[in-house]
N, C-alpha and C positions, 0 to 999 in steps of 0.2 A: 144497110150496106149491105152490098151485094161481093158474094166469095167468088174470084174467078176457079177456073176449075183446076189448074194449076196449086194453089193452094188449098183447096178442099182433098185433092189428090195427098198433098204430104202430111196433112193433118190426121186423114183417113188410115196412113200407113202407118204415120208416130202409133198412134193411139194402138193398132192392132199390135204393131211390136211390144207396146207397154204390157198388155194386157195378156198376150201369149208369155211374156217374158216374165212375168207375175207368177203365171200359173205354173210354171217350170221350176221359178225358183220354189213356191210354194212345197210342190212335191218334191222336190229335194229336198229340202228343211225337213219333210214328213218321216221320207224312207232313213235319210242317214242321221239323224238327232235322237231315234227312234234307238238303234244300235249302240251310239258311242255311252262309253259311262265314266263319268269320272272317277279313279278309282286310286285312292290315298289313304296312307294309315301312318304306325312305327313297327319298326324291326328291329326287335326286341332279343336278347339272348337269354333262354330259355333253361337255359342248364343248373341253374340255382335260384335261390326265391328271390331276389336282387332285383332281376330283370332289370336291368343295365341295355340301353341303347347298344345298337349295332353300326356303328359309324361307318357311311361310305360304302354299303350293301348295294352291289346290281340286282337294277330288277330290270328283266328285259322279255319281249314279249317273243313266245316262240314263234317261229317260221316267218316272223314278220321284218325281224332285221332291224328293230328298234327299240329303247329301253330307255331307263333314268340312273340314279343313284340315289340313297338315303344321305342327308347330310349329315352335320356329326353328331344331331342328335338323335337320327333313326328316322325323320321323319322325310317322307316321300310322297308326291304328287304323279300322276300320269294318266292320260286318256287313253281307253281301250274298248274293245267293241266287245259286246255278247259273245262268249265263248271262246275268249281267249285264253292261253295256257299263258301262266306267269311263273316266270321261275326268279327264283332269291339266291343269292349267289354271294358268297365272301370269304374270303382265307381262313382258313381254320375253324367253317362251320361246314354241315351238310347242305347240299342244296336243296330246295324246295321248290316245291311247285303248287299252284293254285289254280282253279276253273273259274274262271268269270260266270257265274248261272247265266241261262239262256234265261230262265225263267225271271230274270228280275224285273221289276215294275217300275222302280226309280231308276235314275240315271247317275244318283250317287254311290259308293260302295266301298266303306270304311273297314279298316282291318287292322287287326296288332297281331304280325305276324311274330311267330316264337322260332326262332333257329337254335337247333343244339350243335355243342364244338363235336369238331370231328377230329378229335385228335389222336396220333399215333408215334409208336416212338421208332428212330431209325438205329438202326445197329449201330457199334463205336467205331468210330474211322481213324486211324492213324496216320497221318501223313508223314514218311520218311523219304525228303527230297535225296539226300546221300547215307548211302551204306551207315558211314561213320563220319565224324569228326574231323580223322584224319582225311579222308574225299572231299569234307566241306572246305579245309585249308587249302588244298591242291586247286580246289576251283575257283577259288575267290583270292588268291593270293596272288595274281597277277596285277587285280583290279585295285588293292590296296596297298595304299604308300605306305613305307615306312615314315615315323615323326622324325620332323626334323632337327627336333633338338633331344638329345642325349643326355641330359640332365634330371638327376632327382626321382620324383615318380615316373617320368614316362620314361628314363633309361628302364627300370623293374619292370613297364608294362612293355616294353617293348623287345625286352628278352623274354617274356615271358610268353608274349603272343607269338614272336615271330622265330624263336628257337623250341616252341612246342615242352619250354620246362614249366614245374606246377609250380 
């Protein structure tokens, strides 16, 4: 069976493309996968001895603009690169940062991250919308309509509220 020049040329170009493409994919796999790490673990409240999970903690990679959050049980999992700095934040807890080691030999890194509570007391605030009850009555009198029935207990209520009698 004799192959024509045109068929030979197509087969030759196709085989060259497959070989070079395969080498390029292999090279990318070696360089890229070597830096990637599956980072997973639990986020726990380390304030006391109970070690309760901290649900919905935000886990962010600094300067990368991406991250994840822990589930209700405090479990998280994210793919990071070696050397990345990971930030753990949750309302009511201090922010914790963790750096993925550059010398890590495995492509997996499990962790149990303990977070400590960050509570502080605010000074007491008392809100007075009006300086006195009289000012309150003056402001709301146009909006409040008097009762339509002046019999029985409503008459007493009407007299107390609208006349200011005790």
